[in-house]
C-alpha positions, -999 to 999 in steps of 0.1 A, spaced: 18 -63 -278 27 -38 -251 -1 -25 -230 -1 10 -215 -10 15 -178 -45 26 -187 -51 -3 -212 -36 -28 -188 -62 -19 -161 -90 -27 -186 -72 -58 -198 -69 -73 -163 -107 -69 -158 -114 -85 -192 -84 -105 -205 -84 -119 -241 -95 -155 -237 -80 -163 -272 -46 -148 -265 -15 -170 -266 1 -155 -236 7 -126 -212 39 -113 -195 35 -94 -162 67 -79 -149 77 -53 -123 100 -46 -93 73 -50 -67 66 -87 -63 33 -81 -44 19 -59 -71 28 -84 -98 13 -113 -78 -20 -94 -73 -23 -87 -110 -14 -123 -118 -40 -136 -94 -66 -112 -109 -60 -122 -145 -58 -159 -139 -91 -159 -120 -107 -139 -149 -95 -165 -174 -104 -198 -156 -128 -186 -128 -125 -189 -90 -127 -227 -92 -102 -231 -120 -72 -241 -98 -93 -266 -78 -104 -281 -110 -68 -285 -121 -71 -261 -150 -40 -242 -137 -5 -256 -140 22 -237 -120 58 -240 -132 86 -223 -113 116 -209 -132 139 -234 -116 117 -263 -127 115 -250 -163 153 -246 -164 157 -283 -154 130 -295 -178 123 -272 -208 95 -295 -220 73 -287 -190 57 -256 -205 48 -273 -238 34 -303 -219 13 -280 -197 0 -261 -227 -14 -293 -243 -24 -313 -212 -61 -319 -211 -77 -318 -177 -106 -338 -163 -128 -307 -161 -138 -286 -192 -130 -250 -195 -101 -226 -202 -67 -235 -189 -36 -216 -179 1 -226 -178 18 -202 -153 55 -197 -153 66 -177 -121 97 -156 -115 110 -160 -150 141 -142 -163 157 -136 -197 175 -169 -194 142 -187 -201 133 -165 -231 143 -191 -257 124 -219 -239 93 -198 -236 96 -186 -272 97 -222 -284 65 -230 -265 47 -199 -276 57 -204 -313 42 -239 -311 9 -227 -294 -23 -237 -311 -60 -227 -304 -73 -249 -276 -39 -249 -258 -36 -234 -223 -28 -197 -222 7 -190 -211 11 -165 -182 46 -155 -173 56 -133 -143 90 -117 -139 108 -91 -119 120 -58 -133 130 -61 -169 150 -37 -190 137 -23 -222 160 -46 -242 149 -77 -223 145 -108 -244 113 -117 -226 98 -83 -232 107 -84 -269 91 -118 -272 58 -108 -258 57 -72 -271 65 -84 -306 40 -113 -308 7 -105 -324 -12 -128 -299 7 -120 -267 6 -91 -243 32 -75 -220 24 -54 -190 49 -35 -168 37 -30 -132 52 1 -116 52 14 -80 27 41 -87 -3 42 -64 -36 29 -78 -54 54 -100 -90 65 -95 -104 38 -118 -86 10 -98 -98 24 -65 -133 26 -77 -131 -9 -90 -119 -22 -56 -147 -3 -38 -173 -17 -62 -161 -52 -57 -164 -47 -19 -199 -34 -23 -189 1 -13 -208 25 -35 -219 51 -10 -190 71 4 -191 107 16 -165 131 4 -142 128 34 -143 90 32 -134 91 -5 -104 113 3 -94 90 32 -94 60 9 -73 78 -17 -48 88 10 -46 52 22 -39 40 -13 -8 61 -14 7 49 19 -3 12 21 12 -17 2 -12 -29 -25 -20 -61 -6 -27 -42 26 -48 -16 7 -69 -43 -9 -74 -61 24 -84 -28 41 -111 -22 14 -124 -58 18 -125 -53 56 -144 -20 51 -169 -37 28 -176 -64 55 -177 -37 82 -204 -17 63 -224 -47 49 -254 -42 73 -251 -4 75 -273 17 54 -256 50 61 -229 64 39 -193 54 46 -175 81 66 -138 89 72 -142 75 107 -153 41 92 -122 41 70 -100 50 99 -115 22 120 -107 -4 93 -72 9 84 -43 -13 97 -34 -7 133 3 -7 141 30 10 162 22 41 141 -13 42 157 4 41 191 26 70 181 -5 90 172 -20 83 206 12 93 224 15 126 204 -22 134 212 -15 128 249 16 150 249 -1 178 229 -32 177 252 -11 179 283 -20 145 298 14 141 313 5 111 336 -2 89 306 32 94 288 53 68 307 29 39 301 25 47 264 63 50 260 67 16 276 43 0 251 59 16 221 94 6 232 81 -30 236 70 -29 200 105 -20 188 100 18 185 134 36 190 139 69 209 152 86 177 121 76 157 99 88 185 117 122 185 114 124 147 76 116 149 71 142 176 90 168 156 69 161 125 37 164 145 46 197 162 60 212 129 26 204 113 8 221 142 32 251 139 25 254 102 -12 252 108 -11 278 135 9 301 112 -15 298 83 -31 332 74 -64 314 70 -63 299 105 -54 265 119 -83 247 101 -71 261 68 -35 251 77 -44 215 86 -62 213 53 -30 221 34 -10 193 50 3 165 28 -5 137 32 -39 150 41 -55 144 76 -91 133 79 -118 127 104 -114 129 142 -76 132 138 -80 164 117 -104 179 143 -79 170 171 -50 187 153 -70 218 146 -79 220 183 -43 215 193 -30 242 169 -55 266 183 -47 258 219 -10 260 216 -6 290 194 22 298 170 47 311 196 44 282 220 46 257 191 78 274 179 94 268 213 81 232 212 98 226 178 131 241 191 130 218 222 126 188 199 154 199 176 177 202 206 167 167 218 172 152 184 207 167 182 216 154 216 203 119 206 226 119 176 256 133 194 283 115 213 265 121 245 263 92 270 230 103 284 203 75 283 183 81 251 151 67 265 153 92 294 161 121 271 130 115 250 107 110 280 120 142 296 114 161 264 79 148 260 70 156 296 84 191 292 62 195 261 32 182 278 36 206 307 43 235 283 10 227 265 -10 225 297 1 259 311 -26 285 309 -55 261 304 -83 259 328 
């Protein structure tokens, strides 16, 4: 039986304990692994693996010994309770072996869970599980989690009181983070807010989001746009030490100043323009960008974008000029441009 995306979300929360088996397949191994972990824990409980009610079988092991799956289905553990026989990273080459085991399944046997990579519509494994009356097949795609999934993760983490900006910030994170990173961020946010009685804010979400070289880029761009020229060299040194390249720095700066230019050009004003950005900007960063767009103005931002385009072209040309020096000079010129006329 094939489950739709909506039905699959409900099934993972409450899997059929009497089913013969389940196939979970998809191109993103992390997403498949998270769903596999969720459904196995629902079937045998958090202590199931420790109580030896979960038997893991790799595809390589099953190819060498086709009887492993049937043996795992019937093996009786020391502890009572539901059991799972898990076949990981299977392919269509194992379809006949798995079909033989599934055909011989009886009530009381361990449920067969199979994970696989991307499978075509004519896949033998998909046909086996989709066509069996007591088996299920679920395709895991690269779409971001839907609202129900996000709300489920928030509830599990004890996060039921979020203000509007925080909800939007969480949704934005779900679209840019890998599933595992997103889940860890929500769990971290739950721990962070455990003893706090106030609603979750976008600042709380931002504080718990993964920090990386991208966060350092945001800091550098804020320094440049605010005209704090003396801080540029040290921030550049740190970013280069993290592996950031001059070209990627120039691209990030161009993206930032183009966003400011679009906001400053918006008929509704910079605040309205920042609100139209995609992906959306929240919290203190939003306030900072609104202020920067107001301070710079459309004409000055147009000159800033032109300077960055010229720098980018020079970086990609056959010029022998040192790239690090080119980028540093451009950022210093931007910083000085932005600071002119301020008190």
